[in-house]
C-alpha positions in Angstrom: -98.6 24.4 46.4 -101.7 26.2 45.5 -103.1 24.7 41.8 -106.5 26.4 42.0 -108.8 29.2 43.4 -109.9 27.3 46.6 -106.6 25.8 47.6 -105.2 29.2 47.6 -107.8 30.8 49.9 -107.4 28.2 52.0 -103.6 28.6 52.4 -104.5 32.0 54.1 -107.3 30.2 56.8 -104.5 29.8 59.6 -102.7 33.1 58.7 -101.2 34.0 62.3 -100.9 37.5 61.8 -102.7 41.1 61.7 -105.7 41.1 59.0 -104.6 41.2 55.4 -106.8 41.9 52.2 -105.7 39.5 49.7 -106.5 40.2 45.7 -105.6 37.2 43.3 -105.9 36.3 39.9 -105.8 32.8 38.5 -104.7 31.7 34.8 -108.5 30.5 34.0 -109.6 34.3 34.6 -110.9 34.1 37.8 -110.3 37.0 39.8 -111.1 37.4 43.9 -110.4 38.8 47.1 -110.2 37.4 50.3 -110.0 39.0 53.7 -107.5 36.6 56.2 -105.9 37.2 59.7 -106.8 36.9 63.5 -109.8 38.7 63.6 -111.8 38.9 67.1 -115.7 38.9 67.1 -117.2 42.4 68.7 -119.5 42.0 71.3 -122.1 44.6 69.8 -122.0 46.7 66.6 -120.5 46.4 63.3 -117.3 49.0 64.1 -119.1 51.6 62.0 -119.2 54.0 64.9 -117.1 54.2 68.0 -118.7 52.6 71.2 -117.5 53.8 74.8 -114.5 51.3 75.7 -115.3 51.4 79.4 -118.6 49.5 78.8 -118.0 46.0 79.1 -121.2 45.4 76.3 -118.8 46.8 74.1 -115.2 45.5 73.0 -113.9 42.3 71.7 -115.0 38.3 72.5 -112.0 36.0 73.2 -112.8 33.9 70.0 -112.1 34.8 66.6 -114.2 35.1 63.4 -113.9 32.0 61.6 -112.3 31.5 58.3 -115.5 30.8 56.7 -117.0 34.0 57.5 -114.4 36.2 56.4 -115.3 38.6 53.6 -114.8 36.9 50.0 -115.4 37.1 46.6 -114.8 35.3 43.4 -115.4 36.8 39.7 -117.2 40.0 41.2 -119.8 41.6 38.5 
């Protein structure tokens, strides 16, 4: 069970599905956001512009983005 924000976020560390945007609120007043899911790393670029799919320099790596590097925020201004 999740009793604080940290434990709630880490409930999604092994999320086995496509990416999900999770927005949460805690009784202590904390609100936050966590991206969860199995997301592959890009070989090149940030995903803002299309790249030629036939070029092997583009595309995806076999490994996934680590949970620690997933976008998240708590108590935004």
